C-alpha positions, 0 to 999 in steps of 0.5 A: 501459577509458577508456570505462568510466571516463568512464561511471562518472564520468558516467552511473553516478556514484553506482552501486554496482559490481554495478548499474554492471557490469550497465549497462556490459555490458547497455546500453553493450556493454562486456566487463568482469567485476564484479571489474574494475568494482569495482577501477576504482571503488576505484582512482578513489575512486568506491566504498569497500568496506564495513567489516564490521559488527558481527554482530547475533544474531537468531533465524533463520527458515527460508523457507517451502517453497512459493510463495504460502505466505506473502506479506510486505507493507509500505510504504516511504516515500522520495524515490523521484523525487529531488525531481522530485515529492512524496515518496511511499510504495512498497507492496511484496508479496514471496514468502517462499519465493522472494524474488520481487516479487509486486506494487509500487505507488506511493501518496501514503501508506499507506492502506486503499485503497492496499493494496487496489489493491496486493492487487487487482494481486496477486490478478489475477497470482497468486491468493490467497496462503495467508497475509499477513505484515505489521507492526502498522500500524493498517491491518492490526491494531486497536491501540486498544481499541474502535477496530475494528468489532464483530468487532474487525477493521480494514477491511483485516482484514475484507476479508482475512477475506472472502477467507479470507487470514489476516494475521500481524503481526510483532513487530519489523522484523527478523522481516519481514527479507525485505521490509525488505531488499527495501525497501533494495534498491528504494530504491537500484536502483529509484531509479537505474533510473527516473532513467536512464529520466527517470521523475519522478512516480508515474503514470510510476513505476507504469507502469514497475513491471511491467517492473522487477519482471520484471527484478528477479525474473529476477535475484534470485528464489530457487528454492523448496524445493518446486515446489508453488504453493499460491496459490488462485483467487479464488472466482467468487461473491466480488465483489472490488469490494465486498470491497475497498470501505470497509464500514459497517453501518446500520439503516434508519429508519422513513422509509427513510433512512440516514446515512453520512459526513454524507449522508442516503440515501433508500431507493427501494423498492416494498416496504412501508415497514415491511418495511425498518424497522430492517433492517440494511444494509451501505454500501460506498464505493469509492476514487472515493467511489461508494456501494453499499447492500446488503441481504441480498446485493442492492443497494438503489436510493437518492437523496441526500436531503440533506447534513448541515449542520454543527451550531452550536457551543456557546461560552461567553460569553467566546468571543463577540466583543462590541462595546464599548457607547458610550452616546449623548451625551444618555444620563443 
C-alpha cells in the first residue's frame, strides 16, 4: 500500500486512476485492483470523481459494421512534449467499426503532405478503406469558390479520387465523435506514456507511435458486428509517389518550356518541337521538392532554364524617398 502511495505522489502524480492502475500493475508489479487505486487516490486528494455533466442530446450514429468501411481522419494540435519541443499536431486515423487506431503521425501543422504521409502508412498496413470521414478543412474540401482545380477538387481530394477513396465531410465536430474522443484520450494517455520514456521531440515520438498504437488497440479496440474486412489492395498500376505529390497542369510553349513556382523548365526531347507545342503536361512535386513532368503517362526529361526574378514593383511618386534639394551657394 505504501509503495503505491509513494508512486502515486511521485511518478504518477497527474495520472488518472485507470492509467495509474495499469502502470502500478504492469510496470511496478503491485497487486492492486482498479477500485483500490481509485480509493487511494480519492483518500489522498490526488483525484476527484468527475461530476455528472449535463447530458447533451445528439443524434446517435451506429458504428459501421465492417472493418475498413469508414476511416475517420483528423488532426489535433496540442503541447505533446510538454514544453520540451515546439507545439505540434498529431494526425489520426481511426476505424469507425472497431475504434482501432490505423495510423498516427506527428507533423508541425496540418498540411497536404502531412496527410499524405499518414495515408501512405495506413495503405501499407491495411490497404485502401472504402471511405474517409473528415472535417471541412480546406485540405479536404474546397470552401472558397474557384479556389480548387478545374474539377473543383483540392490536391488531397484529387489524390483520393485517383485511389478511388471517397471523402465524406462532417458538418459538426460532434458528427465525427469517434475521432474527437480518441483525440482527448491521446492528449492524456500518449503524453504521459512519452513522458515516462523520456520522449521529447517529433522524431522520437514518431518512432514510438507504432508501439503505442499496438498497445492502445489491444486495450480499447471493439469487435465489429461483421467479420468482413472491406479494405481493398492498392492497384499495381497506381504510382503512389506520383498520386501523393502536389500536381498542377501546364501547356508547353513553342520554345519547349514551362513555368512552375517561379522556375522555368526546359524540356529535353528528340521529338520535333512542334510535336509538343501546346501539349498539356502534369507537374508533380513531392515533399522533398523533387519535380517530375508527365506527358501521356511518361516522364519528360528537363533542365532548369532559369529562376524567375521578382518583377519590379510599381510605386507612386509619394513612395519614392527623395533627397532634399540644396542649391549651390552661388546659385542665382
